[in-house]
Structure formats: C-alpha cells, structure tokens
C-alpha positions as CSV (number, residue, x, y, z in Angstrom):
1,X,0.7,43.6,11.3
2,X,0.1,46.9,13.2
3,X,-1.9,48.0,10.1
4,X,-0.5,51.3,10.2
5,X,-0.3,52.0,6.4
6,X,0.9,54.8,6.0
7,X,3.2,56.3,2.9
8,X,4.2,59.6,3.7
9,X,7.1,60.1,1.4
10,X,10.3,62.0,2.7
11,X,11.7,60.0,5.5
12,X,14.9,59.3,3.7
13,X,18.1,61.0,4.1
14,X,18.8,63.4,1.4
15,X,21.0,61.8,-1.5
16,X,20.7,58.4,0.1
17,X,19.5,55.2,-2.0
18,X,16.4,55.6,0.0
19,X,15.3,58.8,-1.3
20,X,15.8,57.7,-5.0
21,X,13.4,54.8,-3.8
22,X,10.8,56.9,-2.4
23,X,11.1,59.3,-5.5
24,X,10.4,56.5,-7.6
25,X,7.5,55.1,-5.5
26,X,5.5,58.2,-5.6
27,X,4.0,58.6,-9.3
28,X,2.6,55.0,-8.8
29,X,1.1,55.6,-5.7
30,X,-0.4,59.1,-6.9
31,X,-1.6,57.4,-10.2
32,X,-3.5,54.7,-7.9
33,X,-4.9,57.4,-5.3
34,X,-6.0,59.3,-8.4
35,X,-7.4,56.9,-10.7
36,X,-8.0,53.4,-9.0
37,X,-10.0,53.8,-6.0
38,X,-10.3,50.2,-5.9
39,X,-6.5,49.8,-4.9
40,X,-7.7,51.6,-1.6
41,X,-5.1,54.3,-1.7
42,X,-6.0,58.4,-1.3
43,X,-4.8,61.3,-1.0
44,X,-4.5,63.2,2.4
45,X,-3.2,66.3,3.4
46,X,-0.7,65.9,6.2
47,X,1.0,68.3,8.6
48,X,4.1,67.4,10.8
49,X,4.6,69.3,13.8
50,X,8.0,69.7,15.7
51,X,9.2,70.7,18.9
52,X,12.4,71.9,19.5
53,X,12.6,69.8,23.1
54,X,12.0,66.5,21.5
55,X,15.3,67.1,19.3
56,X,17.6,63.5,19.6
57,X,14.5,61.3,20.6
58,X,13.7,58.3,18.5
59,X,10.6,59.9,16.9
60,X,12.5,63.3,16.3
61,X,15.4,61.1,14.4
62,X,12.4,59.3,12.4
63,X,10.7,62.0,11.4
64,X,13.7,64.6,11.0
65,X,13.4,65.1,7.0
66,X,9.7,65.5,7.4
67,X,10.0,68.6,9.8
68,X,12.7,70.3,7.6
69,X,11.5,73.8,5.8
70,X,13.8,72.7,2.8
71,X,12.8,69.5,2.7
72,X,14.2,67.0,-0.7
73,X,10.7,66.0,-1.5
74,X,9.2,69.7,-1.5
75,X,9.2,69.6,-4.9
76,X,8.0,66.2,-5.2
77,X,4.6,66.0,-2.7
78,X,1.9,68.6,-3.9
79,X,1.3,71.6,-1.5
80,X,4.2,71.3,0.7
81,X,4.7,74.4,2.6
82,X,6.2,75.6,6.0
83,X,3.5,76.8,8.6
84,X,3.4,80.1,9.6
85,X,3.6,81.4,13.6
86,X,0.3,82.3,13.7
87,X,-1.0,78.7,12.7
88,X,0.9,76.8,15.2
89,X,-0.9,75.4,18.4
90,X,0.8,76.0,22.0
91,X,3.9,74.3,22.6
92,X,4.7,74.0,18.7
93,X,8.0,75.6,17.5
94,X,7.4,74.6,13.4
95,X,5.7,72.6,11.2
96,X,5.2,71.3,7.6
97,X,2.4,70.2,5.3
98,X,2.2,68.5,2.5
99,X,-0.4,66.2,0.5
100,X,0.6,62.6,0.9
101,X,-1.3,59.1,0.6
102,X,-2.9,56.6,2.7
103,X,-3.3,53.1,2.3
104,X,-5.7,50.9,3.7
105,X,-3.8,47.4,3.4
106,X,-7.1,45.7,4.0
107,X,-8.0,46.4,0.6
108,X,-4.3,47.3,-1.1
109,X,-3.3,44.1,-0.5
110,X,-5.8,41.9,-1.9
111,X,-5.7,44.0,-4.7
112,X,-2.0,43.8,-5.3
113,X,-2.6,39.8,-5.2
114,X,-5.4,40.1,-8.0
115,X,-3.2,42.0,-10.2
116,X,-0.8,39.3,-9.8
117,X,-3.2,36.7,-10.9
118,X,-4.4,38.8,-13.6
119,X,-0.7,38.7,-15.1
120,X,-0.4,34.9,-14.8
121,X,1.5,34.3,-11.7
122,X,1.1,31.5,-9.4
123,X,0.8,31.9,-6.1
124,X,1.7,29.4,-3.8
125,X,2.4,28.4,-0.1
126,X,5.3,26.3,1.0
127,X,7.9,25.7,4.0
128,X,11.8,26.0,3.4
129,X,14.6,25.6,5.5
130,X,17.0,27.3,3.4
131,X,16.7,30.0,0.7
132,X,17.7,28.0,-2.1
133,X,15.0,25.6,-1.3
134,X,12.7,27.9,-2.8
135,X,13.8,27.3,-6.5
136,X,12.4,23.7,-6.0
137,X,9.0,25.3,-5.5
138,X,8.3,26.4,-9.1
139,X,4.5,25.8,-10.5
140,X,6.3,23.7,-13.6
141,X,7.8,21.2,-11.3
142,X,11.2,22.2,-12.4
143,X,13.8,23.9,-10.7
144,X,13.9,28.2,-10.6
145,X,16.6,29.7,-11.8
146,X,16.4,32.9,-9.6
147,X,14.6,33.4,-6.5
148,X,13.9,36.6,-5.0
149,X,13.9,37.0,-1.1
150,X,11.4,39.3,0.5
151,X,11.1,37.5,3.8
152,X,11.5,40.6,6.2
153,X,12.5,40.0,9.2
154,X,12.5,36.3,8.7
155,X,15.9,37.6,6.8
156,X,17.7,37.2,10.1
157,X,17.0,33.5,10.7
158,X,16.3,32.0,7.1
159,X,19.5,29.7,6.4
160,X,21.2,31.2,3.4
161,X,20.6,34.5,4.2
162,X,20.9,34.7,8.6
163,X,21.5,38.7,7.9
164,X,22.3,39.8,11.7
165,X,21.9,43.4,10.6
166,X,18.2,42.8,10.7
167,X,16.2,43.9,13.5
168,X,12.7,44.6,14.8
169,X,11.5,48.1,15.8
170,X,8.0,47.5,17.3
171,X,5.0,49.3,16.8
172,X,1.7,49.5,18.3
173,X,-1.8,51.4,17.1
174,X,-5.4,51.7,18.1
175,X,-7.9,51.7,15.1
176,X,-11.1,53.6,15.6
177,X,-14.2,54.1,13.9
178,X,-14.0,58.4,14.6
179,X,-13.0,60.5,11.5
180,X,-10.6,63.6,12.3
181,X,-10.6,64.6,9.0
182,X,-6.9,65.1,9.1
183,X,-3.8,63.3,8.9
184,X,-0.8,64.4,11.5
185,X,1.9,63.6,13.6
186,X,4.6,65.1,16.0
187,X,8.1,65.1,16.7
188,X,8.1,63.4,20.1
189,X,5.9,62.7,23.3
190,X,6.5,63.6,26.8
191,X,5.9,59.4,27.8
192,X,9.5,58.3,26.5
193,X,11.6,58.6,23.7
194,X,10.4,55.8,21.9
195,X,6.5,56.5,21.6
196,X,5.1,58.5,18.7
197,X,1.8,60.3,17.9
198,X,0.6,59.8,14.4
199,X,-3.2,60.2,12.9
200,X,-4.2,58.8,9.7
201,X,-7.6,58.2,8.2
202,X,-7.6,55.1,6.0
203,X,-9.6,54.8,2.5
204,X,-12.8,53.1,1.8
205,X,-14.3,53.1,5.7
206,X,-11.0,51.5,6.7
207,X,-11.1,53.5,10.0
208,X,-8.5,55.8,11.4
209,X,-5.3,54.6,12.8
210,X,-3.9,56.1,15.8
211,X,-0.3,55.4,17.1
212,X,1.9,54.9,18.1
213,X,5.8,53.8,19.1
214,X,9.2,53.2,18.0
215,X,10.6,50.3,19.8
216,X,13.9,49.0,18.7
217,X,14.6,45.4,19.3
218,X,11.2,44.8,20.8
219,X,9.8,41.3,19.9
220,X,6.5,41.6,21.5
221,X,3.7,40.9,19.1
222,X,0.8,41.6,21.7
223,X,-0.8,44.9,22.5
224,X,0.3,46.7,25.7
225,X,-3.2,48.1,27.2
226,X,-1.2,50.7,29.0
227,X,0.7,52.1,25.8
228,X,-2.7,51.8,24.1
229,X,-4.2,54.6,26.5
230,X,-1.1,56.6,26.3
231,X,-1.8,56.3,22.3
232,X,-5.3,57.7,22.7
233,X,-5.0,60.5,25.1
234,X,-2.1,61.6,22.8
235,X,-4.0,62.0,19.9
236,X,-7.1,63.0,21.3
237,X,-4.6,65.8,22.8
238,X,-3.1,66.6,19.2
239,X,-6.6,66.6,17.3
240,X,-9.7,67.2,19.5
241,X,-11.7,66.9,16.2
242,X,-11.2,62.9,16.8
243,X,-13.9,63.3,19.6
244,X,-15.4,66.7,19.2
245,X,-13.3,67.8,22.1
246,X,-14.1,64.7,24.4
247,X,-11.8,62.4,26.0
248,X,-10.9,59.2,24.7
249,X,-14.0,57.9,26.6
250,X,-15.6,59.2,22.9
251,X,-13.5,56.6,20.7
252,X,-15.0,54.1,18.9
253,X,-12.6,51.0,18.9
254,X,-12.3,48.7,16.2
255,X,-9.3,47.0,17.2
256,X,-5.7,47.2,18.7
257,X,-2.7,46.2,16.5
258,X,0.9,45.5,16.5
259,X,3.6,45.6,13.9
260,X,7.3,44.7,14.1
261,X,9.0,46.8,11.4
262,X,11.8,45.0,9.6
263,X,14.8,47.3,9.9
264,X,17.9,46.8,8.6
265,X,21.4,48.5,9.7
266,X,22.6,50.1,6.7
267,X,19.2,50.3,5.2
268,X,17.5,48.2,2.5
269,X,19.4,44.7,0.7
270,X,18.9,44.9,-3.1
271,X,21.1,43.0,-4.6
272,X,22.4,39.8,-6.1
273,X,24.2,36.9,-5.1
274,X,24.8,33.1,-6.6
275,X,24.2,30.1,-4.3
276,X,24.8,27.1,-5.9
277,X,22.8,27.0,-8.9
278,X,20.7,29.4,-8.0
279,X,20.6,33.5,-7.9
280,X,19.2,34.9,-5.2
281,X,17.8,38.4,-5.5
282,X,17.2,40.4,-2.0
283,X,14.7,42.9,-1.4
284,X,14.4,43.2,2.1
285,X,15.2,45.7,5.2
286,X,12.2,48.4,4.5
287,X,11.9,49.1,8.0
288,X,8.8,51.2,8.5
289,X,9.0,52.5,4.8
290,X,8.1,49.6,2.9
291,X,4.9,51.0,1.5
292,X,6.4,54.3,0.3
293,X,9.8,52.8,-1.0
294,X,8.1,49.8,-2.5
295,X,8.1,50.2,-6.4
296,X,11.3,52.1,-6.3
297,X,12.8,49.0,-4.6
298,X,10.8,46.7,-6.7
299,X,12.3,48.3,-9.9
300,X,15.7,47.6,-8.7
301,X,14.8,44.2,-8.2
302,X,13.3,43.9,-11.4
303,X,16.3,44.6,-13.2
304,X,18.7,42.6,-10.9
305,X,16.1,39.6,-11.8
306,X,16.4,40.6,-15.6
307,X,20.6,40.5,-15.6
308,X,20.5,37.2,-13.8
309,X,18.0,35.5,-16.0
310,X,19.3,33.1,-19.4
311,X,17.0,32.4,-22.4
312,X,14.0,30.1,-21.1
313,X,15.4,30.4,-17.2
314,X,12.1,30.3,-14.6
315,X,11.7,32.9,-11.9
C-alpha cells in the first residue's frame, strides 16, 4: 500500500451515493480525531490550489469538487473558505481551505483490528478460490450464511465475482521526517496529466507523505525513482517550509511506497446477491476514497447483512 492515508472529504460528486457515504463517514472520523488519539487520526487544516491550465487533467478531474467555491461539503467540514486573491501564490488562480483529517494507518488499522477483537470478532487467514468458499471458514466449523466481500482489486479475479469493471489507479509516495505544518495539494502538475502533488503530515510521528500520481491501469508495484524525484521537487516547490527553503537534498526520507487504488467503473459496489446457499454482500470498488467513505459504506453493508440474516444465522 502507498500509505497516503489521506481522508480529505469532498471528492465525491454532489448528489451521488459517494457524497452520502462521505457525509455519513465524517462524524465518526471527527469523533476519532477529537476524542481517541490512540486511533491515529488527527485534524489538519488543508488548502487546495487550482490552476486554470490544469482543466481536464487526471488530477483536476480527481480534485474537481475540492476546488469549487460552492462545494457541497462547505457546510460539513469546519472552517471552509475561499482564499482571497491576495492570499494566492504566484501561478495559482484560486484556492479553497478547510479543516479535514489525516490518518496514520500504521496506527489506525491495528486499532480497528483491536476494536474487532474487543467485540468478539474472530480473525482468521484462509485461501479461497470462489467467493462462496469463504462460508466454509466460519470459526464454529459450520457453514456461514452470509459472506461480506471486501476484496478490493481482487474482486476482478475472484471466482464468483470476476468484476471486469475493477481496475487499478497507481499511486506513489515518499514518506519523509520533515514537518511542513500544513496539508496541501494542487490541481495538476507540469510533469504530465497523471502526476499529482499533495502533502500531508500524519498523526503520532508518522512522518509526512509526499505524493503522488494517479496512473489508471498501471499494475506496477515498485517505486519509480524518477517519479520519486519529481514528486519531491514539486512538493518542495509547493511548500518551501518542508526544507526551510532548501532543495530536495534537505528531505529526510523514511521510505518510498506504491499503492494500487481499487477503482471501479460506476463507483463502489455495495449490494447483495445469492450464490447457492450463501448470501454475498459486496463492499468494494472504493478507489482512492476508501477511508473517507468507509463508515458510510460499512453502514449500508451492515443493513444488507441484517436483511439477509435468518434467525441464528452465522456471519
């Protein structure tokens, strides 16, 4: 995984299911950032810069809702505002600011697992060739009645699902020790339509994430050193506080990372179907918006599970 760990809400199109999922997720992320530091979620003020010349680029399309002065989330996220012309750096045509959250997944994911264990969930590893085979892995030794499919990109290959609408959008990042004190991004780059620039500082000493790219259909899991150099140069240019005005040689690199976003044509698939004696509840296709839609999509999946369960059924 690329470990970008960003949860900037507002990427979904207005009026879409994605918007509702983001709206339903924000209260929980806000609660975690406000009251549970052990979850690895913290608030960050964010600025998203827009250059008119980036119109139509992959990044501009990705960030399009974040750039709108009348964005649908302006009444959801705290401190939303449109920056004045006097606040804009050279070469920037407009910008929005708001408070969002950044997630340190090195802490957050183990915390989520601990919450499952605390509530009686049994965690197991297994191998299945067909999605319905998972029903045979219930910890009681009996066959489960419901299987929840959260296999991400593997939903393209898993028998019984084989969803050809699922594809990767490759991302690459550099994690550094430098602390810029801001979370920021921009609508595009001069290095190509599929390259992006974003900076976020993770909670609890998790370092600062520098990104990135959005390479549709690219399955390469290894970091590209040339791309890494371009990422670092763009981030230092966007936020000189990263290196106190020095170049990329002043960056203290922790690691490089690559992640394949599990995008799905048509958006997330949150629905149920019957395969033989098992009900499958699908919850996949979140693309680069998994964290910021997670609680919303999970709530819908829970409702589907509840509608499928018979008395004394096993999940």
